[in-house]
N, CA, C and O atoms as a GROMACS GRO file, in nm:
protein
  388
    1MET      N    1   2.657   5.578   2.188
    1MET     CA    2   2.686   5.710   2.134
    1MET      C    3   2.558   5.767   2.073
    1MET      O    4   2.483   5.697   2.005
    2TYR      N    5   2.536   5.894   2.098
    2TYR     CA    6   2.418   5.963   2.049
    2TYR      C    7   2.460   6.086   1.969
    2TYR      O    8   2.551   6.159   2.009
    3VAL      N    9   2.394   6.107   1.857
    3VAL     CA   10   2.423   6.221   1.770
    3VAL      C   11   2.295   6.302   1.756
    3VAL      O   12   2.189   6.247   1.724
    4GLY      N   13   2.305   6.432   1.780
    4GLY     CA   14   2.191   6.521   1.762
    4GLY      C   15   2.227   6.630   1.664
    4GLY      O   16   2.338   6.683   1.665
    5THR      N   17   2.131   6.664   1.578
    5THR     CA   18   2.151   6.774   1.483
    5THR      C   19   2.030   6.867   1.486
    5THR      O   20   1.918   6.825   1.513
    6LEU      N   21   2.057   6.993   1.458
    6LEU     CA   22   1.953   7.094   1.443
    6LEU      C   23   1.980   7.170   1.315
    6LEU      O   24   2.094   7.191   1.276
    7SER      N   25   1.873   7.210   1.251
    7SER     CA   26   1.882   7.296   1.133
    7SER      C   27   1.783   7.410   1.153
    7SER      O   28   1.663   7.387   1.166
    8PHE      N   29   1.834   7.533   1.157
    8PHE     CA   30   1.752   7.651   1.178
    8PHE      C   31   1.734   7.725   1.046
    8PHE      O   32   1.832   7.760   0.980
    9ASP      N   33   1.611   7.748   1.006
    9ASP     CA   34   1.581   7.832   0.891
    9ASP      C   35   1.545   7.969   0.948
    9ASP      O   36   1.443   7.984   1.014
   10ILE      N   37   1.629   8.068   0.921
   10ILE     CA   38   1.607   8.200   0.980
   10ILE      C   39   1.590   8.307   0.873
   10ILE      O   40   1.648   8.301   0.765
   11LEU      N   41   1.509   8.405   0.908
   11LEU     CA   42   1.489   8.524   0.826
   11LEU      C   43   1.556   8.640   0.898
   11LEU      O   44   1.529   8.665   1.015
   12LEU      N   45   1.643   8.710   0.828
   12LEU     CA   46   1.715   8.822   0.888
   12LEU      C   47   1.637   8.950   0.866
   12LEU      O   48   1.570   8.968   0.764
   13GLY      N   49   1.646   9.038   0.961
   13GLY     CA   50   1.570   9.164   0.957
   13GLY      C   51   1.620   9.261   0.854
   13GLY      O   52   1.618   9.232   0.734
   14ASP      N   53   1.665   9.376   0.897
   14ASP     CA   54   1.704   9.487   0.810
   14ASP      C   55   1.844   9.463   0.753
   14ASP      O   56   1.940   9.528   0.793
   15VAL      N   57   1.853   9.369   0.658
   15VAL     CA   58   1.981   9.332   0.597
   15VAL      C   59   1.968   9.354   0.447
   15VAL      O   60   1.873   9.308   0.384
   16HIS      N   61   2.067   9.426   0.389
   16HIS     CA   62   2.058   9.461   0.248
   16HIS      C   63   2.175   9.410   0.164
   16HIS      O   64   2.183   9.440   0.045
   17SER      N   65   2.265   9.333   0.225
   17SER     CA   66   2.379   9.280   0.149
   17SER      C   67   2.428   9.152   0.215
   17SER      O   68   2.394   9.121   0.330
   18LEU      N   69   2.508   9.078   0.140
   18LEU     CA   70   2.567   8.956   0.197
   18LEU      C   71   2.666   8.989   0.309
   18LEU      O   72   2.681   8.912   0.403
   19LYS      N   73   2.731   9.104   0.298
   19LYS     CA   74   2.824   9.147   0.404
   19LYS      C   75   2.748   9.173   0.534
   19LYS      O   76   2.793   9.132   0.642
   20GLU      N   77   2.634   9.240   0.525
   20GLU     CA   78   2.552   9.262   0.644
   20GLU      C   79   2.500   9.130   0.699
   20GLU      O   80   2.491   9.112   0.821
   21LYS      N   81   2.465   9.038   0.610
   21LYS     CA   82   2.417   8.907   0.653
   21LYS      C   83   2.524   8.836   0.735
   21LYS      O   84   2.495   8.782   0.842
   22ARG      N   85   2.647   8.836   0.687
   22ARG     CA   86   2.757   8.771   0.760
   22ARG      C   87   2.775   8.832   0.898
   22ARG      O   88   2.808   8.761   0.993
   23SER      N   89   2.753   8.964   0.910
   23SER     CA   90   2.772   9.030   1.039
   23SER      C   91   2.663   8.990   1.139
   23SER      O   92   2.678   9.012   1.260
   24VAL      N   93   2.553   8.931   1.091
   24VAL     CA   94   2.448   8.880   1.180
   24VAL      C   95   2.467   8.731   1.206
   24VAL      O   96   2.456   8.685   1.320
   25VAL      N   97   2.496   8.654   1.101
   25VAL     CA   98   2.502   8.508   1.112
   25VAL      C   99   2.627   8.462   1.186
   25VAL      O  100   2.618   8.373   1.271
   26ARG      N  101   2.742   8.519   1.157
   26ARG     CA  102   2.866   8.475   1.220
   26ARG      C  103   2.864   8.481   1.372
   26ARG      O  104   2.908   8.386   1.436
   27PRO      N  105   2.814   8.589   1.433
   27PRO     CA  106   2.809   8.590   1.580
   27PRO      C  107   2.716   8.483   1.639
   27PRO      O  108   2.743   8.432   1.748
   28ILE      N  109   2.609   8.450   1.569
   28ILE     CA  110   2.520   8.344   1.618
   28ILE      C  111   2.592   8.211   1.615
   28ILE      O  112   2.590   8.136   1.713
   29VAL      N  113   2.657   8.181   1.504
   29VAL     CA  114   2.732   8.056   1.490
   29VAL      C  115   2.842   8.050   1.596
   29VAL      O  116   2.861   7.946   1.660
   30ALA      N  117   2.916   8.159   1.614
   30ALA     CA  118   3.026   8.162   1.711
   30ALA      C  119   2.975   8.141   1.854
   30ALA      O  120   3.038   8.071   1.932
   31GLU      N  121   2.861   8.201   1.887
   31GLU     CA  122   2.807   8.186   2.022
   31GLU      C  123   2.761   8.042   2.047
   31GLU      O  124   2.782   7.989   2.156
   32LEU      N  125   2.699   7.980   1.948
   32LEU     CA  126   2.661   7.839   1.962
   32LEU      C  127   2.783   7.752   1.987
   32LEU      O  128   2.782   7.664   2.073
   33GLN      N  129   2.889   7.775   1.910
   33GLN     CA  130   3.012   7.697   1.925
   33GLN      C  131   3.077   7.719   2.061
   33GLN      O  132   3.118   7.625   2.127
   34ARG      N  133   3.084   7.845   2.102
   34ARG     CA  134   3.152   7.879   2.227
   34ARG      C  135   3.074   7.831   2.349
   34ARG      O  136   3.133   7.771   2.439
   35LYS      N  137   2.944   7.857   2.352
   35LYS     CA  138   2.864   7.825   2.470
   35LYS      C  139   2.837   7.676   2.486
   35LYS      O  140   2.834   7.625   2.599
   36TYR      N  141   2.817   7.606   2.375
   36TYR     CA  142   2.768   7.468   2.384
   36TYR      C  143   2.860   7.364   2.323
   36TYR      O  144   2.825   7.246   2.319
   37SER      N  145   2.976   7.403   2.276
   37SER     CA  146   3.074   7.309   2.218
   37SER      C  147   3.012   7.220   2.111
   37SER      O  148   3.034   7.098   2.108
   38VAL      N  149   2.935   7.282   2.022
   38VAL     CA  150   2.876   7.210   1.910
   38VAL      C  151   2.948   7.252   1.782
   38VAL      O  152   3.013   7.356   1.777
   39SER      N  153   2.934   7.169   1.681
   39SER     CA  154   2.981   7.209   1.548
   39SER      C  155   2.867   7.283   1.482
   39SER      O  156   2.756   7.231   1.473
   40ALA      N  157   2.893   7.405   1.435
   40ALA     CA  158   2.787   7.486   1.376
   40ALA      C  159   2.842   7.564   1.257
   40ALA      O  160   2.959   7.603   1.254
   41ALA      N  161   2.754   7.587   1.158
   41ALA     CA  162   2.793   7.662   1.038
   41ALA      C  163   2.668   7.703   0.962
   41ALA      O  164   2.562   7.643   0.978
   42GLU      N  165   2.683   7.807   0.879
   42GLU     CA  166   2.578   7.840   0.783
   42GLU      C  167   2.590   7.736   0.672
   42GLU      O  168   2.697   7.717   0.615
   43VAL      N  169   2.478   7.668   0.642
   43VAL     CA  170   2.486   7.555   0.549
   43VAL      C  171   2.403   7.569   0.422
   43VAL      O  172   2.416   7.488   0.331
   44ASP      N  173   2.317   7.672   0.414
   44ASP     CA  174   2.237   7.688   0.293
   44ASP      C  175   2.190   7.833   0.281
   44ASP      O  176   2.202   7.911   0.376
   45HIS      N  177   2.138   7.868   0.166
   45HIS     CA  178   2.093   8.004   0.132
   45HIS      C  179   2.209   8.104   0.138
   45HIS      O  180   2.189   8.220   0.177
   46MET      N  181   2.328   8.061   0.101
   46MET     CA  182   2.445   8.146   0.107
   46MET      C  183   2.434   8.270   0.017
   46MET      O  184   2.494   8.373   0.048
   47ASN      N  185   2.360   8.260  -0.092
   47ASN     CA  186   2.352   8.372  -0.185
   47ASN      C  187   2.231   8.462  -0.162
   47ASN      O  188   2.213   8.561  -0.234
   48LEU      N  189   2.149   8.430  -0.064
   48LEU     CA  190   2.034   8.514  -0.031
   48LEU      C  191   2.072   8.600   0.088
   48LEU      O  192   2.125   8.549   0.187
   49HIS      N  193   2.045   8.729   0.081
   49HIS     CA  194   2.092   8.815   0.190
   49HIS      C  195   1.996   8.825   0.308
   49HIS      O  196   2.034   8.878   0.412
   50ARG      N  197   1.872   8.775   0.296
   50ARG     CA  198   1.780   8.782   0.411
   50ARG      C  199   1.743   8.647   0.468
   50ARG      O  200   1.662   8.640   0.561
   51ARG      N  201   1.799   8.539   0.415
   51ARG     CA  202   1.769   8.405   0.465
   51ARG      C  203   1.899   8.332   0.493
   51ARG      O  204   2.001   8.356   0.430
   52ALA      N  205   1.892   8.242   0.590
   52ALA     CA  206   2.007   8.157   0.621
   52ALA      C  207   1.958   8.027   0.682
   52ALA      O  208   1.856   8.023   0.751
   53ILE      N  209   2.032   7.922   0.658
   53ILE     CA  210   2.012   7.796   0.727
   53ILE      C  211   2.139   7.774   0.809
   53ILE      O  212   2.249   7.768   0.754
   54ILE      N  213   2.123   7.762   0.939
   54ILE     CA  214   2.235   7.731   1.028
   54ILE      C  215   2.217   7.587   1.074
   54ILE      O  216   2.111   7.550   1.126
   55GLY      N  217   2.319   7.507   1.055
   55GLY     CA  218   2.316   7.368   1.099
   55GLY      C  219   2.414   7.347   1.212
   55GLY      O  220   2.519   7.409   1.218
   56LEU      N  221   2.377   7.257   1.303
   56LEU     CA  222   2.470   7.222   1.410
   56LEU      C  223   2.457   7.075   1.442
   56LEU      O  224   2.354   7.013   1.416
   57ALA      N  225   2.563   7.021   1.499
   57ALA     CA  226   2.565   6.880   1.537
   57ALA      C  227   2.647   6.862   1.663
   57ALA      O  228   2.739   6.940   1.692
   58MET      N  229   2.612   6.758   1.738
   58MET     CA  230   2.690   6.724   1.857
   58MET      C  231   2.681   6.574   1.881
   58MET      O  232   2.588   6.507   1.837
   59VAL      N  233   2.781   6.523   1.952
   59VAL     CA  234   2.789   6.381   1.986
   59VAL      C  235   2.812   6.371   2.136
   59VAL      O  236   2.888   6.448   2.194
   60SER      N  237   2.744   6.274   2.198
   60SER     CA  238   2.764   6.251   2.341
   60SER      C  239   2.729   6.106   2.373
   60SER      O  240   2.658   6.040   2.297
   61GLY      N  241   2.779   6.060   2.483
   61GLY     CA  242   2.746   5.926   2.531
   61GLY      C  243   2.616   5.923   2.609
   61GLY      O  244   2.569   5.816   2.647
   62ASP      N  245   2.557   6.038   2.633
   62ASP     CA  246   2.437   6.051   2.716
   62ASP      C  247   2.325   6.116   2.634
   62ASP      O  248   2.337   6.231   2.592
   63ALA      N  249   2.216   6.042   2.613
   63ALA     CA  250   2.105   6.093   2.533
   63ALA      C  251   2.042   6.217   2.596
   63ALA      O  252   2.005   6.310   2.525
   64ALA      N  253   2.030   6.219   2.728
   64ALA     CA  254   1.970   6.334   2.796
   64ALA      C  255   2.054   6.459   2.777
   64ALA      O  256   2.000   6.569   2.763
   65HIS      N  257   2.185   6.443   2.775
   65HIS     CA  258   2.275   6.557   2.754
   65HIS      C  259   2.256   6.614   2.613
   65HIS      O  260   2.251   6.736   2.596
   66VAL      N  261   2.246   6.528   2.514
   66VAL     CA  262   2.224   6.574   2.376
   66VAL      C  263   2.094   6.652   2.368
   66VAL      O  264   2.090   6.761   2.310
   67THR      N  265   1.987   6.598   2.424
   67THR     CA  266   1.857   6.666   2.422
   67THR      C  267   1.864   6.801   2.491
   67THR      O  268   1.810   6.900   2.440
   68ASP      N  269   1.929   6.808   2.606
   68ASP     CA  270   1.942   6.932   2.681
   68ASP      C  271   2.018   7.039   2.602
   68ASP      O  272   1.975   7.154   2.595
   69VAL      N  273   2.129   7.000   2.542
   69VAL     CA  274   2.209   7.097   2.466
   69VAL      C  275   2.133   7.145   2.342
   69VAL      O  276   2.136   7.264   2.311
   70LEU      N  277   2.065   7.054   2.272
   70LEU     CA  278   1.988   7.095   2.155
   70LEU      C  279   1.876   7.190   2.195
   70LEU      O  280   1.849   7.288   2.125
   71ASP      N  281   1.811   7.164   2.308
   71ASP     CA  282   1.707   7.255   2.357
   71ASP      C  283   1.764   7.393   2.386
   71ASP      O  284   1.703   7.494   2.350
   72ARG      N  285   1.879   7.399   2.449
   72ARG     CA  286   1.943   7.526   2.482
   72ARG      C  287   1.982   7.602   2.354
   72ARG      O  288   1.965   7.724   2.346
   73CYS      N  289   2.035   7.530   2.256
   73CYS     CA  290   2.073   7.594   2.129
   73CYS      C  291   1.950   7.653   2.060
   73CYS      O  292   1.954   7.763   2.006
   74GLU      N  293   1.842   7.579   2.062
   74GLU     CA  294   1.719   7.627   1.998
   74GLU      C  295   1.667   7.753   2.068
   74GLU      O  296   1.625   7.848   2.001
   75ARG      N  297   1.670   7.755   2.200
   75ARG     CA  298   1.626   7.873   2.273
   75ARG      C  299   1.716   7.994   2.245
   75ARG      O  300   1.667   8.106   2.234
   76LEU      N  301   1.846   7.970   2.232
   76LEU     CA  302   1.940   8.079   2.204
   76LEU      C  303   1.907   8.145   2.071
   76LEU      O  304   1.899   8.268   2.063
   77VAL      N  305   1.888   8.065   1.967
   77VAL     CA  306   1.860   8.121   1.834
   77VAL      C  307   1.722   8.189   1.833
   77VAL      O  308   1.706   8.296   1.775
   78ALA      N  309   1.624   8.127   1.896
   78ALA     CA  310   1.488   8.183   1.898
   78ALA      C  311   1.484   8.317   1.971
   78ALA      O  312   1.399   8.401   1.941
   79ALA      N  313   1.574   8.337   2.067
   79ALA     CA  314   1.573   8.460   2.147
   79ALA      C  315   1.646   8.576   2.080
   79ALA      O  316   1.641   8.689   2.130
   80ARG      N  317   1.715   8.551   1.969
   80ARG     CA  318   1.789   8.658   1.903
   80ARG      C  319   1.692   8.756   1.837
   80ARG      O  320   1.614   8.715   1.750
   81PRO      N  321   1.694   8.883   1.877
   81PRO     CA  322   1.596   8.979   1.823
   81PRO      C  323   1.620   9.016   1.677
   81PRO      O  324   1.528   9.063   1.610
   82GLU      N  325   1.741   8.996   1.626
   82GLU     CA  326   1.771   9.038   1.489
   82GLU      C  327   1.730   8.935   1.384
   82GLU      O  328   1.743   8.961   1.264
   83VAL      N  329   1.681   8.819   1.428
   83VAL     CA  330   1.637   8.716   1.333
   83VAL      C  331   1.499   8.665   1.371
   83VAL      O  332   1.458   8.671   1.487
   84GLU      N  333   1.430   8.615   1.271
   84GLU     CA  334   1.302   8.546   1.294
   84GLU      C  335   1.324   8.399   1.262
   84GLU      O  336   1.365   8.364   1.151
   85LEU      N  337   1.297   8.315   1.358
   85LEU     CA  338   1.314   8.172   1.340
   85LEU      C  339   1.193   8.116   1.266
   85LEU      O  340   1.083   8.111   1.321
   86LEU      N  341   1.213   8.075   1.140
   86LEU     CA  342   1.103   8.026   1.058
   86LEU      C  343   1.071   7.880   1.086
   86LEU      O  344   0.955   7.841   1.092
   87SER      N  345   1.176   7.799   1.104
   87SER     CA  346   1.154   7.658   1.136
   87SER      C  347   1.281   7.598   1.195
   87SER      O  348   1.391   7.650   1.177
   88VAL      N  349   1.261   7.488   1.265
   88VAL     CA  350   1.371   7.413   1.325
   88VAL      C  351   1.349   7.266   1.291
   88VAL      O  352   1.240   7.212   1.308
   89ARG      N  353   1.454   7.204   1.244
   89ARG     CA  354   1.448   7.060   1.216
   89ARG      C  355   1.548   6.991   1.308
   89ARG      O  356   1.666   7.025   1.310
   90ARG      N  357   1.499   6.894   1.384
   90ARG     CA  358   1.582   6.823   1.481
   90ARG      C  359   1.590   6.676   1.442
   90ARG      O  360   1.490   6.614   1.405
   91ARG      N  361   1.711   6.624   1.450
   91ARG     CA  362   1.732   6.481   1.427
   91ARG      C  363   1.813   6.424   1.542
   91ARG      O  364   1.902   6.490   1.597
   92PHE      N  365   1.782   6.303   1.577
   92PHE     CA  366   1.848   6.238   1.690
   92PHE      C  367   1.877   6.094   1.650
   92PHE      O  368   1.786   6.022   1.607
   93HIS      N  369   2.000   6.052   1.663
   93HIS     CA  370   2.040   5.915   1.629
   93HIS      C  371   2.108   5.853   1.750
   93HIS      O  372   2.196   5.913   1.811
   94GLY      N  373   2.064   5.731   1.783
   94GLY     CA  374   2.123   5.662   1.896
   94GLY      C  375   2.185   5.530   1.853
   94GLY      O  376   2.196   5.500   1.734
   95ASP      N  377   2.225   5.453   1.951
   95ASP     CA  378   2.290   5.324   1.924
   95ASP      C  379   2.199   5.227   1.850
   95ASP      O  380   2.246   5.137   1.781
   96ASP      N  381   2.069   5.244   1.865
   96ASP     CA  382   1.973   5.153   1.802
   96ASP      C  383   1.956   5.180   1.652
   96ASP      O  384   1.900   5.096   1.582
   97ASP      N  385   2.003   5.292   1.602
   97ASP     CA  386   1.983   5.328   1.461
   97ASP      C  387   2.080   5.253   1.371
   97ASP      O  388   2.077   5.271   1.250
   0.00000   0.00000   0.00000
């Protein structure tokens, strides 16, 4: 069994309230969940209206599949024009851990 996690630190563009922030972050989280069947949520910077940390995790029996899905998720978030991807943290745990 292999577990992969990603943590995206993102800066939101022209956002002036927490309500506007939710209208940007929620669709990203929903698209990650829908397209890639990962668990995803906003996990930090909840009280800041221009920053967000989105975390996601997935489990698979195939290490290559985990790597492929994490790569796709990273490209999806990086391609969103309404956010600037400041950093990505990736963790991978396998049977040897």
